[in-house]
RODO-422193 format. One line per field, with one value per residue (C-alpha): residue number from 1; chain; z, y, x. Coordinates in steps of 0.02 Angstrom, whole numbers, plus 50000, padded with zeros to 5 digits. Layout:
BEGIN
nr	[NUM / ...]
kette	[A / ...]
Z	[Z / ...]
Y	[Y / ...]
X	[X / ...]
! end
This chain:
BEGIN
nr	[1 / 2 / 3 / 4 / 5 / 6 / 7 / 8 / 9 / 10 / 11 / 12 / 13 / 14 / 15 / 16 / 17 / 18 / 19 / 20 / 21 / 22 / 23 / 24 / 25 / 26 / 27 / 28 / 29 / 30 / 31 / 32 / 33 / 34 / 35 / 36 / 37 / 38 / 39 / 40 / 41 / 42 / 43 / 44 / 45 / 46 / 47 / 48 / 49 / 50 / 51 / 52 / 53 / 54 / 55 / 56 / 57 / 58 / 59 / 60 / 61 / 62 / 63 / 64 / 65 / 66 / 67 / 68 / 69 / 70 / 71 / 72 / 73 / 74 / 75 / 76 / 77 / 78 / 79 / 80 / 81 / 82 / 83 / 84 / 85 / 86 / 87 / 88 / 89 / 90 / 91 / 92 / 93 / 94 / 95 / 96 / 97 / 98 / 99 / 100 / 101 / 102 / 103 / 104 / 105 / 106 / 107 / 108 / 109 / 110 / 111 / 112 / 113 / 114 / 115 / 116 / 117 / 118 / 119 / 120 / 121 / 122 / 123 / 124 / 125 / 126 / 127 / 128 / 129 / 130 / 131 / 132 / 133 / 134 / 135 / 136 / 137 / 138 / 139 / 140 / 141 / 142 / 143 / 144 / 145 / 146 / 147 / 148 / 149 / 150 / 151 / 152 / 153 / 154 / 155 / 156 / 157 / 158 / 159 / 160 / 161 / 162 / 163 / 164 / 165 / 166 / 167 / 168 / 169 / 170 / 171 / 172 / 173 / 174 / 175 / 176 / 177 / 178 / 179 / 180 / 181 / 182 / 183 / 184 / 185 / 186 / 187 / 188 / 189 / 190 / 191 / 192 / 193 / 194 / 195 / 196 / 197 / 198 / 199 / 200 / 201 / 202 / 203 / 204 / 205 / 206 / 207 / 208 / 209 / 210 / 211 / 212 / 213 / 214 / 215 / 216 / 217 / 218 / 219 / 220 / 221 / 222 / 223 / 224 / 225 / 226 / 227 / 228 / 229 / 230 / 231 / 232 / 233 / 234 / 235 / 236 / 237 / 238 / 239 / 240 / 241 / 242 / 243 / 244 / 245 / 246 / 247 / 248 / 249 / 250 / 251 / 252 / 253 / 254 / 255 / 256 / 257 / 258 / 259 / 260 / 261 / 262 / 263 / 264 / 265 / 266 / 267 / 268 / 269 / 270 / 271 / 272 / 273 / 274 / 275 / 276 / 277 / 278 / 279 / 280 / 281 / 282 / 283 / 284 / 285 / 286 / 287 / 288 / 289 / 290 / 291 / 292 / 293 / 294 / 295 / 296 / 297 / 298 / 299 / 300 / 301 / 302 / 303 / 304 / 305 / 306 / 307 / 308 / 309 / 310]
kette	[A / A / A / A / A / A / A / A / A / A / A / A / A / A / A / A / A / A / A / A / A / A / A / A / A / A / A / A / A / A / A / A / A / A / A / A / A / A / A / A / A / A / A / A / A / A / A / A / A / A / A / A / A / A / A / A / A / A / A / A / A / A / A / A / A / A / A / A / A / A / A / A / A / A / A / A / A / A / A / A / A / A / A / A / A / A / A / A / A / A / A / A / A / A / A / A / A / A / A / A / A / A / A / A / A / A / A / A / A / A / A / A / A / A / A / A / A / A / A / A / A / A / A / A / A / A / A / A / A / A / A / A / A / A / A / A / A / A / A / A / A / A / A / A / A / A / A / A / A / A / A / A / A / A / A / A / A / A / A / A / A / A / A / A / A / A / A / A / A / A / A / A / A / A / A / A / A / A / A / A / A / A / A / A / A / A / A / A / A / A / A / A / A / A / A / A / A / A / A / A / A / A / A / A / A / A / A / A / A / A / A / A / A / A / A / A / A / A / A / A / A / A / A / A / A / A / A / A / A / A / A / A / A / A / A / A / A / A / A / A / A / A / A / A / A / A / A / A / A / A / A / A / A / A / A / A / A / A / A / A / A / A / A / A / A / A / A / A / A / A / A / A / A / A / A / A / A / A / A / A / A / A / A / A / A / A / A / A / A / A / A / A / A / A / A / A / A / A / A / A / A / A / A / A / A / A / A / A / A / A]
Z	[54260 / 54129 / 53951 / 53922 / 54051 / 54064 / 53959 / 53797 / 53716 / 53587 / 53419 / 53339 / 53154 / 53079 / 52938 / 52816 / 52806 / 52681 / 52794 / 52704 / 52800 / 52828 / 52836 / 52864 / 53007 / 53086 / 53072 / 53150 / 53302 / 53310 / 53315 / 53448 / 53557 / 53546 / 53573 / 53727 / 53804 / 53788 / 53825 / 53675 / 53565 / 53531 / 53365 / 53333 / 53489 / 53522 / 53522 / 53346 / 53286 / 53240 / 53208 / 53078 / 52979 / 52838 / 52855 / 52715 / 52802 / 52964 / 52877 / 52782 / 52935 / 53036 / 52903 / 52907 / 53094 / 53067 / 52943 / 53052 / 53212 / 53150 / 53317 / 53421 / 53548 / 53581 / 53475 / 53523 / 53377 / 53404 / 53322 / 53381 / 53237 / 53193 / 53144 / 53202 / 53025 / 53021 / 53196 / 53142 / 52987 / 53089 / 53223 / 53090 / 53006 / 53175 / 53196 / 53025 / 53083 / 53240 / 53365 / 53536 / 53567 / 53490 / 53598 / 53570 / 53648 / 53714 / 53573 / 53609 / 53518 / 53646 / 53804 / 53929 / 53825 / 53920 / 53805 / 53650 / 53718 / 53755 / 53582 / 53501 / 53587 / 53566 / 53378 / 53367 / 53446 / 53357 / 53184 / 53201 / 53300 / 53408 / 53598 / 53656 / 53769 / 53828 / 53827 / 53960 / 53926 / 53974 / 53853 / 53726 / 53683 / 53753 / 53867 / 54033 / 54103 / 54291 / 54380 / 54396 / 54209 / 54167 / 54283 / 54208 / 54030 / 54052 / 54135 / 53992 / 53854 / 53891 / 53740 / 53836 / 53915 / 53962 / 54018 / 53993 / 54128 / 54095 / 54178 / 54329 / 54465 / 54375 / 54532 / 54624 / 54473 / 54451 / 54634 / 54613 / 54451 / 54523 / 54671 / 54583 / 54404 / 54455 / 54315 / 54188 / 54161 / 54139 / 54178 / 54192 / 54113 / 54158 / 54031 / 54038 / 53979 / 54134 / 54241 / 54378 / 54342 / 54516 / 54597 / 54461 / 54488 / 54676 / 54647 / 54534 / 54358 / 54265 / 54149 / 54067 / 53891 / 53881 / 53734 / 53670 / 53677 / 53839 / 53830 / 53911 / 54067 / 54083 / 54058 / 54195 / 54308 / 54294 / 54310 / 54473 / 54535 / 54491 / 54580 / 54738 / 54724 / 54742 / 54795 / 54629 / 54533 / 54622 / 54586 / 54401 / 54405 / 54489 / 54365 / 54219 / 54290 / 54214 / 54041 / 54073 / 54128 / 53967 / 53865 / 53942 / 53853 / 53687 / 53670 / 53503 / 53462 / 53613 / 53574 / 53399 / 53456 / 53568 / 53436 / 53316 / 53445 / 53469 / 53284 / 53256 / 53134 / 53001 / 53028 / 53179 / 53070 / 53150 / 53071 / 53232 / 53295 / 53453 / 53520 / 53443 / 53540 / 53528 / 53556 / 53744 / 53746 / 53638 / 53759 / 53908 / 53823 / 53796 / 53981 / 54036 / 53923 / 53986 / 54165 / 54126 / 54013 / 54122 / 54085 / 53897 / 53788 / 53733 / 53587 / 53600 / 53511 / 53641 / 53634 / 53526 / 53580 / 53496 / 53384 / 53478 / 53663 / 53793]
Y	[54515 / 54596 / 54588 / 54766 / 54898 / 55073 / 55228 / 55195 / 55366 / 55390 / 55430 / 55576 / 55581 / 55725 / 55821 / 55947 / 56122 / 56065 / 55925 / 55780 / 55648 / 55694 / 55525 / 55599 / 55706 / 55558 / 55453 / 55592 / 55595 / 55404 / 55409 / 55546 / 55438 / 55292 / 55403 / 55477 / 55303 / 55251 / 55068 / 55058 / 55155 / 55160 / 55205 / 55264 / 55330 / 55480 / 55588 / 55521 / 55593 / 55414 / 55457 / 55585 / 55454 / 55350 / 55162 / 55156 / 55292 / 55193 / 55033 / 55121 / 55207 / 55047 / 54961 / 55109 / 55087 / 54906 / 54961 / 55103 / 55002 / 54840 / 54759 / 54882 / 54914 / 54839 / 54916 / 54924 / 54953 / 55051 / 54951 / 55039 / 55054 / 55074 / 54891 / 54726 / 54693 / 54853 / 54820 / 54647 / 54718 / 54850 / 54726 / 54604 / 54742 / 54780 / 54598 / 54602 / 54755 / 54665 / 54730 / 54648 / 54693 / 54781 / 54919 / 54930 / 55036 / 54960 / 54980 / 55100 / 54988 / 54850 / 54954 / 54851 / 54692 / 54587 / 54436 / 54543 / 54631 / 54465 / 54401 / 54556 / 54541 / 54352 / 54368 / 54513 / 54411 / 54247 / 54326 / 54442 / 54328 / 54476 / 54488 / 54625 / 54775 / 54831 / 55022 / 55060 / 55243 / 55338 / 55414 / 55488 / 55385 / 55218 / 55140 / 55156 / 54983 / 54960 / 54856 / 54707 / 54710 / 54723 / 54579 / 54471 / 54517 / 54478 / 54312 / 54267 / 54321 / 54256 / 54351 / 54514 / 54515 / 54698 / 54840 / 55025 / 55101 / 55280 / 55287 / 55401 / 55382 / 55279 / 55248 / 55164 / 55056 / 55007 / 54954 / 54848 / 54770 / 54731 / 54645 / 54556 / 54516 / 54392 / 54296 / 54346 / 54513 / 54519 / 54705 / 54868 / 55032 / 55207 / 55340 / 55512 / 55598 / 55543 / 55669 / 55538 / 55431 / 55421 / 55374 / 55243 / 55170 / 55163 / 55065 / 54932 / 55005 / 54947 / 55096 / 55246 / 55301 / 55489 / 55607 / 55609 / 55788 / 55769 / 55584 / 55599 / 55676 / 55536 / 55407 / 55489 / 55497 / 55312 / 55264 / 55361 / 55278 / 55104 / 55141 / 55187 / 55372 / 55426 / 55602 / 55628 / 55553 / 55670 / 55821 / 55780 / 55747 / 55912 / 56006 / 55933 / 55977 / 56152 / 56081 / 55936 / 56057 / 56155 / 55995 / 55941 / 56091 / 56094 / 55909 / 55866 / 56051 / 56075 / 55915 / 55977 / 56154 / 56083 / 55963 / 56111 / 56210 / 56059 / 56058 / 55885 / 55932 / 56062 / 56094 / 56088 / 56061 / 55959 / 55882 / 55856 / 55995 / 56088 / 56257 / 56334 / 56422 / 56611 / 56729 / 56727 / 56537 / 56535 / 56652 / 56547 / 56390 / 56471 / 56516 / 56340 / 56261 / 56382 / 56332 / 56150 / 56193 / 56094 / 55937 / 55965 / 56002 / 56181 / 56268 / 56441 / 56510 / 56552 / 56434 / 56307 / 56134 / 56026 / 55885 / 55758 / 55733 / 55732]
X	[57682 / 57574 / 57636 / 57576 / 57620 / 57691 / 57660 / 57565 / 57535 / 57398 / 57476 / 57382 / 57341 / 57440 / 57359 / 57430 / 57360 / 57229 / 57167 / 57250 / 57346 / 57529 / 57615 / 57788 / 57723 / 57633 / 57790 / 57893 / 57778 / 57784 / 57974 / 57970 / 57858 / 57979 / 58132 / 58049 / 58047 / 57866 / 57830 / 57714 / 57596 / 57409 / 57327 / 57197 / 57112 / 57004 / 57162 / 57195 / 57027 / 56983 / 56802 / 56857 / 56954 / 56882 / 56898 / 57027 / 57130 / 57129 / 57180 / 57319 / 57392 / 57382 / 57487 / 57607 / 57632 / 57678 / 57813 / 57875 / 57878 / 57957 / 57914 / 58014 / 57876 / 57704 / 57568 / 57384 / 57267 / 57108 / 56969 / 56812 / 56690 / 56506 / 56487 / 56558 / 56619 / 56721 / 56789 / 56845 / 56929 / 57020 / 57075 / 57134 / 57234 / 57311 / 57358 / 57441 / 57538 / 57596 / 57469 / 57469 / 57287 / 57138 / 57062 / 56874 / 56738 / 56579 / 56450 / 56308 / 56184 / 56215 / 56193 / 56094 / 56112 / 56240 / 56224 / 56236 / 56390 / 56474 / 56430 / 56502 / 56671 / 56678 / 56652 / 56773 / 56912 / 56876 / 56859 / 57010 / 57126 / 57182 / 57163 / 57045 / 57068 / 56897 / 56890 / 56762 / 56728 / 56571 / 56446 / 56456 / 56611 / 56554 / 56425 / 56516 / 56485 / 56473 / 56604 / 56486 / 56455 / 56641 / 56684 / 56546 / 56594 / 56779 / 56737 / 56620 / 56741 / 56918 / 56985 / 56960 / 57132 / 57146 / 57034 / 57061 / 56952 / 56893 / 56723 / 56727 / 56778 / 56909 / 57012 / 56868 / 56832 / 57015 / 57022 / 56866 / 56925 / 57097 / 57014 / 56872 / 56920 / 57054 / 57138 / 57005 / 57095 / 57282 / 57295 / 57201 / 57258 / 57204 / 57157 / 57076 / 57235 / 57334 / 57240 / 57219 / 57371 / 57448 / 57283 / 57260 / 57433 / 57408 / 57248 / 57321 / 57331 / 57487 / 57499 / 57420 / 57371 / 57391 / 57403 / 57581 / 57644 / 57745 / 57783 / 57955 / 57876 / 57750 / 57888 / 57993 / 57840 / 57800 / 57983 / 57994 / 57835 / 57900 / 58064 / 57969 / 58009 / 57829 / 57878 / 57968 / 57822 / 57702 / 57811 / 57810 / 57623 / 57585 / 57692 / 57594 / 57423 / 57407 / 57439 / 57320 / 57185 / 57207 / 57209 / 57044 / 56966 / 57058 / 57101 / 57183 / 57206 / 57318 / 57414 / 57450 / 57489 / 57625 / 57691 / 57702 / 57801 / 57914 / 57957 / 57885 / 57746 / 57720 / 57534 / 57419 / 57265 / 57125 / 56971 / 56873 / 56759 / 56802 / 56860 / 57015 / 57152 / 57144 / 57290 / 57266 / 57267 / 57424 / 57511 / 57456 / 57520 / 57690 / 57696 / 57648 / 57779 / 57911 / 57871 / 57916 / 58061 / 58181 / 58079 / 58072 / 58225 / 58194 / 58279 / 58355 / 58202 / 58067 / 57921 / 58012 / 58070 / 58201 / 58145 / 58250 / 58204 / 58341]
! end
């Protein structure tokens, strides 16, 4: 059985209205994720606006997570960086904070260089002392390695224990990896905001790493799947699709808009570029949340959700 499995939401970085890091807000979301039943947590990922954070900010927040978590759930540290040296420093900080693995994107500079890619991940693991989760995402995030390349890389670098497969079609790739990687990969996770989660689970994925704003629904979905109640899992999945479609456009802005409505944060400020919700989007979001109000603990105030999940 895989050590890591289940729902591992991406913890967003919460900012105040001026764009500074809101530690209390970030901790509040972290505690919500755990209270909602998540198997573990990931920080930072794309949904954390990791590429908008300075190295010192990432190191500081990673240490904070270690203090907040106190070993309660597995923690995966995002260690993707522009240089190997920075990646090692981030992975090592994750290890100091109790991380079970360091999730790292395939470096663009090493696209097409199989030996260089293997050398990068070998040095990352040996110099940080933390097992690696290969995040196989397509451009512009990563390289988007083919299945043959992933199988070869994981066989060559034993420290790559996990794969987060996000290159489309992710389901086909997860099937191939599950069949061909053998003991060189302990488990494969799905990503892409859980938009394909049931297909991924059916093909051998052991979990998913979605944005965090409806964690309790994703937890219930995977619990139903694991219990063999695939009809219930599919019902929950289908009910989340309108929100997931909206999130595919607005990304971290939608996550924070929902967290603000849920009373978990005081500001929905984002640093990363991208489209903002206008008044029509805000109204649509209220409608979509109302339509899943039985899955989320809503307050008496319309459009507001209690801080503590049911």
